C-alpha positions as a LaTeX table, in Angstrom:
\begin{tabular}{lrrr}
\hline
Residue & $x$ (\AA) & $y$ (\AA) & $z$ (\AA) \\
\hline
Met1 & $-49.01$ & $-44.24$ & $-31.44$ \\
Ile2 & $-46.94$ & $-46.86$ & $-33.85$ \\
Pro3 & $-47.67$ & $-46.03$ & $-37.56$ \\
Ser4 & $-48.44$ & $-49.11$ & $-39.65$ \\
Ser5 & $-46.11$ & $-50.76$ & $-41.95$ \\
Pro6 & $-46.26$ & $-49.31$ & $-45.67$ \\
Phe7 & $-45.53$ & $-52.96$ & $-46.33$ \\
Leu8 & $-49.17$ & $-53.99$ & $-45.78$ \\
Ser9 & $-50.07$ & $-52.71$ & $-48.87$ \\
Arg10 & $-48.12$ & $-55.38$ & $-50.65$ \\
Pro11 & $-50.02$ & $-57.44$ & $-52.78$ \\
Gly12 & $-51.03$ & $-60.58$ & $-50.37$ \\
Ala13 & $-50.32$ & $-58.93$ & $-46.62$ \\
Val14 & $-52.12$ & $-60.08$ & $-43.99$ \\
Glu15 & $-52.11$ & $-57.80$ & $-40.94$ \\
Gly16 & $-50.85$ & $-59.84$ & $-37.99$ \\
Gly17 & $-52.78$ & $-59.64$ & $-34.66$ \\
Gly18 & $-52.01$ & $-58.91$ & $-31.17$ \\
Ala19 & $-48.32$ & $-57.85$ & $-30.37$ \\
Asp20 & $-47.52$ & $-58.20$ & $-34.01$ \\
Ala21 & $-50.30$ & $-56.13$ & $-35.30$ \\
Gly22 & $-49.71$ & $-53.05$ & $-37.58$ \\
Val23 & $-47.29$ & $-55.54$ & $-39.69$ \\
Ala24 & $-47.40$ & $-58.44$ & $-41.85$ \\
Ser25 & $-48.19$ & $-62.00$ & $-40.53$ \\
His26 & $-47.34$ & $-62.98$ & $-44.08$ \\
Tyr27 & $-47.42$ & $-62.24$ & $-47.48$ \\
Gly28 & $-49.39$ & $-64.95$ & $-49.05$ \\
Asp29 & $-46.89$ & $-67.96$ & $-48.26$ \\
Pro30 & $-45.95$ & $-68.46$ & $-44.82$ \\
Phe31 & $-43.87$ & $-71.42$ & $-45.18$ \\
Arg32 & $-42.12$ & $-70.20$ & $-48.37$ \\
Glu33 & $-41.02$ & $-67.15$ & $-46.46$ \\
Gln34 & $-39.94$ & $-69.06$ & $-43.51$ \\
Arg35 & $-37.64$ & $-71.00$ & $-45.52$ \\
Leu36 & $-36.67$ & $-67.93$ & $-46.96$ \\
Leu37 & $-35.70$ & $-66.26$ & $-43.81$ \\
Ala38 & $-33.78$ & $-69.28$ & $-42.88$ \\
Asp39 & $-31.65$ & $-69.76$ & $-45.51$ \\
Gly40 & $-30.53$ & $-65.79$ & $-45.39$ \\
Gln41 & $-32.79$ & $-64.74$ & $-48.47$ \\
Ala42 & $-35.40$ & $-63.01$ & $-46.85$ \\
Val43 & $-35.66$ & $-60.18$ & $-44.10$ \\
Val44 & $-38.80$ & $-59.46$ & $-41.60$ \\
Asp45 & $-40.31$ & $-55.87$ & $-41.13$ \\
Leu46 & $-40.35$ & $-55.39$ & $-37.77$ \\
Ser47 & $-41.34$ & $-51.64$ & $-37.31$ \\
His48 & $-43.95$ & $-52.38$ & $-34.43$ \\
Arg49 & $-41.15$ & $-52.95$ & $-32.17$ \\
Gly50 & $-40.20$ & $-49.81$ & $-29.61$ \\
Val51 & $-37.06$ & $-48.13$ & $-29.83$ \\
Val52 & $-35.63$ & $-45.77$ & $-26.62$ \\
Thr53 & $-32.22$ & $-43.73$ & $-26.50$ \\
Val54 & $-30.15$ & $-43.23$ & $-24.15$ \\
Ser55 & $-27.29$ & $-40.54$ & $-24.41$ \\
Gly56 & $-25.33$ & $-38.70$ & $-22.17$ \\
Pro57 & $-21.22$ & $-39.33$ & $-20.67$ \\
Asp58 & $-23.34$ & $-41.45$ & $-17.88$ \\
Arg59 & $-25.26$ & $-43.59$ & $-19.78$ \\
Leu60 & $-23.88$ & $-46.96$ & $-19.81$ \\
Ser61 & $-22.59$ & $-46.35$ & $-15.85$ \\
Trp62 & $-26.14$ & $-45.53$ & $-15.38$ \\
Leu63 & $-27.71$ & $-48.67$ & $-17.10$ \\
Asn64 & $-25.23$ & $-50.84$ & $-15.84$ \\
Ser65 & $-26.89$ & $-49.48$ & $-12.26$ \\
Leu66 & $-30.09$ & $-50.52$ & $-13.13$ \\
Ser67 & $-29.82$ & $-53.47$ & $-14.86$ \\
Ser68 & $-28.92$ & $-57.32$ & $-14.92$ \\
Gln69 & $-26.30$ & $-56.78$ & $-17.43$ \\
Leu70 & $-22.65$ & $-55.52$ & $-16.76$ \\
Leu71 & $-22.68$ & $-52.83$ & $-19.32$ \\
Leu72 & $-19.57$ & $-51.13$ & $-18.51$ \\
Gly73 & $-17.34$ & $-51.27$ & $-20.98$ \\
Leu74 & $-19.72$ & $-51.86$ & $-23.75$ \\
Arg75 & $-17.78$ & $-51.20$ & $-27.05$ \\
Pro76 & $-19.21$ & $-49.57$ & $-29.83$ \\
Gly77 & $-21.24$ & $-51.78$ & $-31.82$ \\
Gln78 & $-21.26$ & $-54.46$ & $-29.51$ \\
Ser79 & $-24.67$ & $-55.99$ & $-28.58$ \\
Thr80 & $-25.96$ & $-57.69$ & $-25.64$ \\
Glu81 & $-29.69$ & $-57.76$ & $-23.60$ \\
Thr82 & $-30.44$ & $-56.59$ & $-20.20$ \\
Leu83 & $-33.64$ & $-57.15$ & $-17.77$ \\
Leu84 & $-34.64$ & $-54.21$ & $-15.40$ \\
Leu85 & $-36.14$ & $-56.07$ & $-12.55$ \\
Thr86 & $-38.61$ & $-55.48$ & $-9.92$ \\
Val87 & $-37.11$ & $-55.52$ & $-6.53$ \\
Gln88 & $-38.70$ & $-58.99$ & $-5.81$ \\
Gly89 & $-36.17$ & $-60.27$ & $-9.01$ \\
Arg90 & $-39.65$ & $-60.41$ & $-11.72$ \\
Ile91 & $-39.19$ & $-59.14$ & $-15.06$ \\
Glu92 & $-40.15$ & $-55.47$ & $-15.60$ \\
Tyr93 & $-38.67$ & $-54.46$ & $-18.66$ \\
Ser94 & $-36.61$ & $-56.32$ & $-21.58$ \\
Ala95 & $-34.25$ & $-54.87$ & $-23.90$ \\
His96 & $-31.86$ & $-55.56$ & $-26.78$ \\
Val97 & $-28.74$ & $-53.39$ & $-26.13$ \\
Val98 & $-26.06$ & $-51.77$ & $-28.59$ \\
Asp99 & $-23.81$ & $-49.03$ & $-28.34$ \\
Asp100 & $-22.72$ & $-46.77$ & $-31.38$ \\
Gly101 & $-20.26$ & $-44.68$ & $-29.27$ \\
Ala102 & $-22.09$ & $-41.57$ & $-28.12$ \\
Thr103 & $-25.70$ & $-43.27$ & $-27.81$ \\
Thr104 & $-27.09$ & $-46.89$ & $-26.19$ \\
Trp105 & $-30.07$ & $-47.87$ & $-28.46$ \\
Leu106 & $-32.34$ & $-50.30$ & $-26.42$ \\
Val107 & $-34.90$ & $-52.35$ & $-28.66$ \\
Thr108 & $-38.29$ & $-53.20$ & $-26.90$ \\
Glu109 & $-41.84$ & $-54.67$ & $-27.51$ \\
Gly110 & $-43.58$ & $-51.65$ & $-29.33$ \\
Gly111 & $-45.87$ & $-51.30$ & $-26.16$ \\
Glu112 & $-42.88$ & $-51.37$ & $-24.24$ \\
Ala113 & $-40.61$ & $-48.42$ & $-25.37$ \\
Ala114 & $-43.06$ & $-45.52$ & $-23.77$ \\
Pro115 & $-43.29$ & $-46.97$ & $-20.12$ \\
Leu116 & $-39.67$ & $-47.75$ & $-20.44$ \\
Ala117 & $-38.69$ & $-44.18$ & $-21.59$ \\
Ala118 & $-40.63$ & $-42.84$ & $-18.77$ \\
Trp119 & $-39.25$ & $-45.21$ & $-16.16$ \\
Leu120 & $-35.96$ & $-44.20$ & $-17.25$ \\
Gln121 & $-37.03$ & $-40.41$ & $-16.88$ \\
Arg122 & $-37.77$ & $-41.22$ & $-13.34$ \\
Met123 & $-34.23$ & $-42.25$ & $-12.50$ \\
Lys124 & $-32.45$ & $-39.92$ & $-13.65$ \\
Phe125 & $-31.65$ & $-38.10$ & $-10.63$ \\
Met126 & $-29.08$ & $-35.46$ & $-11.54$ \\
Leu127 & $-26.95$ & $-37.47$ & $-13.56$ \\
Arg128 & $-25.65$ & $-36.62$ & $-17.32$ \\
Val129 & $-28.12$ & $-38.33$ & $-19.68$ \\
Glu130 & $-30.95$ & $-38.07$ & $-21.60$ \\
Val131 & $-33.74$ & $-40.73$ & $-22.72$ \\
Glu132 & $-35.74$ & $-40.54$ & $-25.35$ \\
Asp133 & $-38.59$ & $-42.54$ & $-26.86$ \\
Val134 & $-37.80$ & $-42.75$ & $-30.67$ \\
Thr135 & $-39.95$ & $-45.46$ & $-31.89$ \\
His136 & $-41.69$ & $-42.67$ & $-34.39$ \\
Ala137 & $-38.71$ & $-41.93$ & $-35.96$ \\
Trp138 & $-36.83$ & $-45.60$ & $-36.31$ \\
Ala139 & $-38.21$ & $-49.01$ & $-37.51$ \\
Val140 & $-36.37$ & $-52.33$ & $-37.04$ \\
Val141 & $-35.46$ & $-54.60$ & $-39.83$ \\
Gly142 & $-34.96$ & $-58.60$ & $-38.66$ \\
Ala143 & $-32.78$ & $-61.01$ & $-40.73$ \\
Thr144 & $-30.43$ & $-64.33$ & $-40.19$ \\
Arg145 & $-27.47$ & $-62.89$ & $-41.54$ \\
Ala146 & $-25.14$ & $-59.97$ & $-41.58$ \\
Leu147 & $-26.38$ & $-57.72$ & $-44.44$ \\
Pro148 & $-23.48$ & $-55.55$ & $-45.96$ \\
Glu149 & $-25.92$ & $-53.21$ & $-47.98$ \\
Val150 & $-27.40$ & $-51.71$ & $-44.75$ \\
Ala151 & $-24.85$ & $-52.22$ & $-42.48$ \\
Asp152 & $-22.63$ & $-49.26$ & $-42.73$ \\
Ala153 & $-25.94$ & $-46.77$ & $-42.13$ \\
Val154 & $-27.73$ & $-48.33$ & $-39.69$ \\
Val155 & $-26.85$ & $-49.14$ & $-35.77$ \\
Thr156 & $-27.09$ & $-53.14$ & $-36.03$ \\
Trp157 & $-28.22$ & $-55.33$ & $-32.90$ \\
Glu158 & $-26.75$ & $-58.93$ & $-33.12$ \\
Asp159 & $-28.72$ & $-61.47$ & $-30.95$ \\
Pro160 & $-26.31$ & $-63.08$ & $-27.94$ \\
Trp161 & $-28.75$ & $-65.69$ & $-28.13$ \\
Pro162 & $-27.73$ & $-69.02$ & $-27.19$ \\
Ser163 & $-23.92$ & $-68.62$ & $-26.49$ \\
Ile164 & $-23.25$ & $-67.86$ & $-22.18$ \\
Gly165 & $-22.51$ & $-64.40$ & $-22.05$ \\
Ala166 & $-19.58$ & $-63.78$ & $-19.61$ \\
Gly167 & $-21.37$ & $-64.28$ & $-16.12$ \\
Gly168 & $-23.69$ & $-65.74$ & $-17.44$ \\
Tyr169 & $-24.86$ & $-69.42$ & $-16.97$ \\
Ala170 & $-26.74$ & $-72.17$ & $-18.88$ \\
Tyr171 & $-29.83$ & $-73.58$ & $-17.46$ \\
Ser172 & $-30.55$ & $-75.37$ & $-20.42$ \\
Thr173 & $-30.15$ & $-79.34$ & $-20.36$ \\
Val174 & $-28.19$ & $-79.48$ & $-23.29$ \\
Asp175 & $-23.96$ & $-78.57$ & $-24.44$ \\
Asp176 & $-23.94$ & $-75.47$ & $-25.71$ \\
Gly177 & $-22.95$ & $-76.51$ & $-29.09$ \\
Glu178 & $-26.27$ & $-78.69$ & $-29.81$ \\
His179 & $-28.67$ & $-75.76$ & $-28.48$ \\
Pro180 & $-30.93$ & $-75.53$ & $-31.23$ \\
Gly181 & $-30.45$ & $-71.80$ & $-31.45$ \\
Arg182 & $-27.28$ & $-72.43$ & $-32.64$ \\
Glu183 & $-29.53$ & $-72.70$ & $-36.23$ \\
Arg184 & $-31.08$ & $-68.93$ & $-35.76$ \\
Pro185 & $-28.47$ & $-66.39$ & $-35.86$ \\
Trp186 & $-30.43$ & $-63.10$ & $-35.53$ \\
Phe187 & $-29.60$ & $-59.49$ & $-36.19$ \\
Glu188 & $-32.16$ & $-56.38$ & $-36.05$ \\
Tyr189 & $-30.93$ & $-53.33$ & $-38.36$ \\
Leu190 & $-32.12$ & $-49.83$ & $-36.71$ \\
Val191 & $-33.38$ & $-47.79$ & $-39.61$ \\
Pro192 & $-34.96$ & $-44.55$ & $-39.65$ \\
Arg193 & $-38.39$ & $-45.01$ & $-40.43$ \\
Glu194 & $-39.07$ & $-42.94$ & $-43.50$ \\
Arg195 & $-36.21$ & $-44.69$ & $-45.55$ \\
Leu196 & $-37.79$ & $-48.02$ & $-44.36$ \\
Glu197 & $-39.05$ & $-49.31$ & $-47.97$ \\
Glu198 & $-35.75$ & $-47.87$ & $-49.39$ \\
Val199 & $-33.52$ & $-50.00$ & $-47.32$ \\
Val200 & $-35.26$ & $-53.10$ & $-47.53$ \\
Ala201 & $-35.26$ & $-52.56$ & $-51.34$ \\
Ala202 & $-31.54$ & $-52.07$ & $-50.99$ \\
Thr203 & $-30.93$ & $-55.50$ & $-49.57$ \\
Gly204 & $-32.54$ & $-57.69$ & $-52.81$ \\
Leu205 & $-33.97$ & $-59.72$ & $-50.52$ \\
Ala206 & $-37.69$ & $-61.05$ & $-49.98$ \\
Leu207 & $-40.08$ & $-59.65$ & $-47.38$ \\
Ala208 & $-41.45$ & $-62.86$ & $-44.56$ \\
Gly209 & $-43.84$ & $-62.15$ & $-42.52$ \\
Ser210 & $-44.40$ & $-62.08$ & $-38.64$ \\
Leu211 & $-45.19$ & $-65.48$ & $-38.61$ \\
Ala212 & $-42.10$ & $-66.65$ & $-40.21$ \\
Ala213 & $-39.95$ & $-65.16$ & $-37.59$ \\
Glu214 & $-41.85$ & $-66.31$ & $-35.01$ \\
Ala215 & $-41.06$ & $-70.02$ & $-35.87$ \\
Leu216 & $-37.80$ & $-69.79$ & $-36.30$ \\
Arg217 & $-37.78$ & $-68.30$ & $-32.59$ \\
Val218 & $-39.89$ & $-70.75$ & $-30.83$ \\
Ala219 & $-37.44$ & $-73.43$ & $-32.77$ \\
Ala220 & $-34.36$ & $-71.70$ & $-31.26$ \\
Trp221 & $-36.04$ & $-72.10$ & $-27.69$ \\
Arg222 & $-35.69$ & $-67.87$ & $-27.80$ \\
Pro223 & $-38.33$ & $-66.27$ & $-25.01$ \\
Arg224 & $-39.96$ & $-63.26$ & $-26.23$ \\
Pro225 & $-41.33$ & $-60.62$ & $-23.50$ \\
Gly226 & $-44.88$ & $-59.94$ & $-23.13$ \\
Phe227 & $-45.41$ & $-64.10$ & $-24.35$ \\
Glu228 & $-42.77$ & $-66.57$ & $-22.38$ \\
Thr229 & $-43.29$ & $-63.22$ & $-19.32$ \\
Asp230 & $-45.47$ & $-62.29$ & $-16.82$ \\
Glu231 & $-45.81$ & $-60.71$ & $-13.71$ \\
Lys232 & $-44.03$ & $-62.96$ & $-11.81$ \\
Thr233 & $-41.57$ & $-64.29$ & $-14.46$ \\
Ile234 & $-37.94$ & $-64.23$ & $-13.24$ \\
Pro235 & $-35.35$ & $-64.71$ & $-15.70$ \\
His236 & $-33.87$ & $-68.08$ & $-14.23$ \\
Glu237 & $-37.28$ & $-69.69$ & $-15.61$ \\
Leu238 & $-36.62$ & $-68.96$ & $-19.29$ \\
Asp239 & $-32.89$ & $-69.81$ & $-19.09$ \\
Leu240 & $-31.96$ & $-65.82$ & $-19.34$ \\
Met241 & $-29.70$ & $-66.38$ & $-17.45$ \\
Arg242 & $-27.42$ & $-67.14$ & $-20.18$ \\
Thr243 & $-27.58$ & $-63.94$ & $-21.87$ \\
Ala244 & $-29.47$ & $-61.44$ & $-19.74$ \\
Val245 & $-27.57$ & $-61.23$ & $-16.76$ \\
His246 & $-24.34$ & $-61.18$ & $-15.11$ \\
Leu247 & $-24.12$ & $-62.99$ & $-11.81$ \\
Ala248 & $-20.65$ & $-61.54$ & $-10.90$ \\
Lys249 & $-21.77$ & $-57.23$ & $-11.45$ \\
Gly250 & $-22.38$ & $-55.16$ & $-8.57$ \\
Cys251 & $-25.74$ & $-54.30$ & $-6.94$ \\
Tyr252 & $-29.01$ & $-53.69$ & $-9.03$ \\
Lys253 & $-32.78$ & $-53.91$ & $-7.86$ \\
Gly254 & $-34.00$ & $-57.53$ & $-8.02$ \\
Gln255 & $-30.34$ & $-58.71$ & $-7.55$ \\
Glu256 & $-30.61$ & $-60.38$ & $-4.23$ \\
Thr257 & $-33.22$ & $-62.74$ & $-5.56$ \\
Val258 & $-31.24$ & $-63.47$ & $-8.57$ \\
Ala259 & $-28.21$ & $-64.80$ & $-6.31$ \\
Arg260 & $-30.94$ & $-66.42$ & $-3.77$ \\
Val261 & $-32.38$ & $-68.60$ & $-6.45$ \\
His262 & $-28.94$ & $-69.38$ & $-8.06$ \\
Asn263 & $-27.42$ & $-70.54$ & $-5.59$ \\
Leu264 & $-29.67$ & $-71.43$ & $-3.02$ \\
Gly265 & $-33.01$ & $-72.77$ & $-4.24$ \\
His266 & $-35.20$ & $-73.74$ & $-7.32$ \\
Pro267 & $-37.30$ & $-71.19$ & $-9.85$ \\
Pro268 & $-40.82$ & $-72.21$ & $-9.24$ \\
Arg269 & $-41.17$ & $-72.79$ & $-12.98$ \\
Arg270 & $-39.36$ & $-73.91$ & $-16.04$ \\
Leu271 & $-39.76$ & $-73.21$ & $-19.91$ \\
Thr272 & $-40.24$ & $-76.13$ & $-22.16$ \\
Phe273 & $-40.58$ & $-76.75$ & $-25.40$ \\
Leu274 & $-43.22$ & $-79.11$ & $-26.79$ \\
His275 & $-43.83$ & $-80.64$ & $-30.02$ \\
Leu276 & $-47.15$ & $-80.86$ & $-31.35$ \\
Asp277 & $-49.88$ & $-83.04$ & $-32.87$ \\
Gly278 & $-50.01$ & $-82.60$ & $-36.41$ \\
Ser279 & $-52.81$ & $-84.21$ & $-37.41$ \\
Gln280 & $-55.12$ & $-81.35$ & $-36.92$ \\
His281 & $-56.21$ & $-78.48$ & $-38.94$ \\
Thr282 & $-56.16$ & $-76.10$ & $-36.35$ \\
Leu283 & $-53.07$ & $-74.54$ & $-33.42$ \\
Pro284 & $-54.42$ & $-73.90$ & $-29.79$ \\
Ala285 & $-53.91$ & $-70.30$ & $-28.92$ \\
Pro286 & $-51.00$ & $-68.67$ & $-26.34$ \\
Gly287 & $-52.62$ & $-69.21$ & $-22.85$ \\
Ser288 & $-54.08$ & $-72.65$ & $-23.41$ \\
Ala289 & $-53.99$ & $-75.18$ & $-20.27$ \\
Val290 & $-50.95$ & $-77.62$ & $-20.18$ \\
Val291 & $-52.38$ & $-80.78$ & $-18.52$ \\
Ser292 & $-50.44$ & $-83.90$ & $-17.33$ \\
Glu293 & $-52.52$ & $-86.89$ & $-15.84$ \\
Gly294 & $-55.43$ & $-84.54$ & $-15.42$ \\
Arg295 & $-53.90$ & $-81.65$ & $-14.00$ \\
Thr296 & $-53.06$ & $-78.24$ & $-15.06$ \\
Val297 & $-49.14$ & $-77.60$ & $-15.27$ \\
Gly298 & $-48.82$ & $-74.82$ & $-16.88$ \\
Arg299 & $-49.45$ & $-72.56$ & $-19.98$ \\
Val300 & $-48.62$ & $-72.54$ & $-23.61$ \\
Thr301 & $-46.69$ & $-69.13$ & $-24.29$ \\
Ser302 & $-45.94$ & $-69.01$ & $-28.09$ \\
Val303 & $-46.90$ & $-71.02$ & $-30.94$ \\
Ala304 & $-45.65$ & $-71.67$ & $-34.18$ \\
His305 & $-45.87$ & $-73.93$ & $-37.60$ \\
His306 & $-42.17$ & $-74.83$ & $-38.33$ \\
Tyr307 & $-42.00$ & $-75.41$ & $-41.97$ \\
Glu308 & $-40.02$ & $-78.72$ & $-40.95$ \\
Met309 & $-40.86$ & $-79.65$ & $-37.84$ \\
Gly310 & $-44.66$ & $-78.91$ & $-38.14$ \\
Pro311 & $-46.85$ & $-77.69$ & $-35.01$ \\
Ile312 & $-44.59$ & $-76.36$ & $-32.21$ \\
Ala313 & $-44.93$ & $-74.44$ & $-29.07$ \\
Leu314 & $-42.74$ & $-72.85$ & $-26.02$ \\
Ala315 & $-44.67$ & $-73.49$ & $-22.50$ \\
Val316 & $-43.75$ & $-72.56$ & $-18.91$ \\
Leu317 & $-44.42$ & $-74.99$ & $-16.88$ \\
Lys318 & $-44.32$ & $-76.08$ & $-13.32$ \\
Arg319 & $-41.14$ & $-77.02$ & $-12.02$ \\
Ser320 & $-42.75$ & $-79.77$ & $-10.14$ \\
Ala321 & $-43.91$ & $-81.43$ & $-13.58$ \\
Asp322 & $-42.90$ & $-84.65$ & $-14.69$ \\
Ala323 & $-39.89$ & $-84.11$ & $-17.53$ \\
Ser324 & $-40.74$ & $-87.36$ & $-19.20$ \\
Ala325 & $-44.37$ & $-87.30$ & $-18.96$ \\
Asp326 & $-46.88$ & $-86.50$ & $-22.08$ \\
Leu327 & $-48.90$ & $-84.02$ & $-21.86$ \\
Ile328 & $-52.24$ & $-82.70$ & $-23.23$ \\
Val329 & $-52.73$ & $-79.08$ & $-24.32$ \\
Gln330 & $-56.68$ & $-78.05$ & $-24.64$ \\
Asp331 & $-57.65$ & $-75.36$ & $-25.88$ \\
Gly332 & $-61.53$ & $-75.16$ & $-24.92$ \\
Glu333 & $-62.73$ & $-78.34$ & $-26.71$ \\
Glu334 & $-59.55$ & $-78.58$ & $-28.50$ \\
Ile335 & $-57.27$ & $-81.53$ & $-26.97$ \\
Tyr336 & $-53.74$ & $-81.94$ & $-28.45$ \\
Ala337 & $-51.06$ & $-84.47$ & $-27.72$ \\
Ala338 & $-48.10$ & $-83.00$ & $-26.86$ \\
Gly339 & $-43.96$ & $-84.47$ & $-26.39$ \\
Gln340 & $-41.86$ & $-81.98$ & $-24.14$ \\
Gln341 & $-38.38$ & $-81.52$ & $-24.81$ \\
Val342 & $-36.81$ & $-79.78$ & $-21.76$ \\
Val343 & $-35.36$ & $-76.50$ & $-22.00$ \\
Val344 & $-35.06$ & $-75.02$ & $-18.35$ \\
Ala345 & $-33.64$ & $-78.50$ & $-15.99$ \\
Pro346 & $-36.53$ & $-79.22$ & $-12.99$ \\
Asp347 & $-33.32$ & $-79.00$ & $-10.92$ \\
Ala348 & $-32.46$ & $-75.52$ & $-11.92$ \\
Gly349 & $-30.46$ & $-73.70$ & $-8.72$ \\
Gln350 & $-28.69$ & $-74.68$ & $-6.17$ \\
Val351 & $-25.45$ & $-74.74$ & $-8.32$ \\
Val352 & $-22.88$ & $-73.60$ & $-7.03$ \\
Gly353 & $-20.47$ & $-76.35$ & $-6.15$ \\
Arg354 & $-22.75$ & $-79.01$ & $-7.37$ \\
Ala355 & $-22.28$ & $-81.24$ & $-10.68$ \\
Thr356 & $-25.00$ & $-83.72$ & $-10.38$ \\
Gly357 & $-28.03$ & $-83.21$ & $-12.04$ \\
Phe358 & $-29.77$ & $-82.01$ & $-15.63$ \\
Leu359 & $-27.44$ & $-79.16$ & $-15.57$ \\
Arg360 & $-24.34$ & $-78.52$ & $-17.40$ \\
Ser361 & $-21.76$ & $-75.70$ & $-16.15$ \\
Pro362 & $-20.49$ & $-73.52$ & $-19.25$ \\
Arg363 & $-17.10$ & $-74.55$ & $-20.81$ \\
\hline
\end{tabular}
């Protein structure tokens, strides 16, 4: 069990719920915290995240054989992300990856660290690797800029989103330079858990809650495991082909589905960004139905109140949902008007040799 954050004892701290339980959702002023975080003047306590380490001389070649990303030759300090898929190509585990030259660090959602470590243990066979769930010993701190005050003493993961990595492909409808994720650089610092308060104090920055981090994430169209994903999700649906999949690497479990959908088909669902009606004093709950012309076409996956844009959300819709239609989000008796901005193109897939449609190839 992950220990509760020491920052919950701070004045004004309100504990988050669900996947963000154990850390503060805010410290009394969510919008101010969000502005400070966006400006690089605050850090976020993410000590509820999970951390798994893989050590040994075969670690990178072994992880490379299991996952969707090309990890061979990953340089010390270089950041990436990878997916572990089922045979059907559905996302089973997702991890932020950084190697320090001796150990590969995998940052996950808090509830995923133990099952991921157990899964990796079963896949060791005779290889020279050691797997350990070190969540009890290491905590994560998030920020929107590099922090030289702590960078020399800890492992740092820099989010590759939304850059199109080597071997990746963009499924979104905007040019790479215009992607809203460009406005949200993101760094995660792995620090010894017993030094968490000391490290945060050394930055001299304010504390922001998880609500602030979530609002910036949603505005950046950044998928989060367990929120945008479910037991049926394939990477294409969330635009994760740009950062988490290498299309030209060797074989791995689920690779056949990844290649088949990319080259020959369409993903059945697509990620979309919603601007919600801000006239109400409530927000719809994740899981609320997205309705078009009286028909449910998807579900809301993440909801936030952005300090500039107001109420916003991410949703996963059926590919057949009209990309130009105004939508309604229905949460029980509450109804919210929603304007959609397409993230993953309705004609995503079948991209080889095809220059028409919504999609744009990487430059």
